[in-house]
C-alpha angles and dihedrals in degrees: 000000000000130000092268091062091050092085089053089059091050089049088070089070095050133350106263126213116244090250093053091047090052093047093049091049088054098048101039116106128199116218129189123220129187127232109270094022116134123207130186102224095209089058097053120101095212105049109122118111092354114198122192101226093182137352130030140264142187120233110221138178130207117213102223091203096062106006090243114157117221125195110220104176145324118241127199138196116306093025126120123226120210115257101250109187111129090350091130108029114191089006121153088223127081118198125219139158130230114206111227093195138001104301145179123216126191119204143126138239132267090247090057091043090057091047091048092057092046097046104038124048091199091059088074091057091046089054092049092050093045092050093046091050091053093044089054090053091050092048091050090052092047096047093039088060096038106036114193113220119239115267090238090065089063095049 
């Protein structure tokens, strides 16, 4: 996949206008990462709507209170990460990724993200769908690990 096809992948979350597709194809940047490299997502310039074009990575968190590392999830090629900047202000956790193999990510910068939301009304709906999709994944992980028994079992 090249950067031009990136907007087509985002289109799966919400149908994008031709103008928004063209803008996204212009602002998206492809970045290479080496196996074993770690990157703090909140410190990256190009970290909005990140798509793993190739390779794989593990999303991790560091508990600032006790330096414990927590594995959140492994992501593979063709998967989107959530855009994490300022997602957890004043949190005791800091998120980073560890690349498990040589990888390419495609994303765009915060400046372009702000412009996107100002210039294109459908960008707001894209963001809502993207966020809801990722929230659903996190809830599945949470409830998969902490299954709640049926109410009938308590009766």
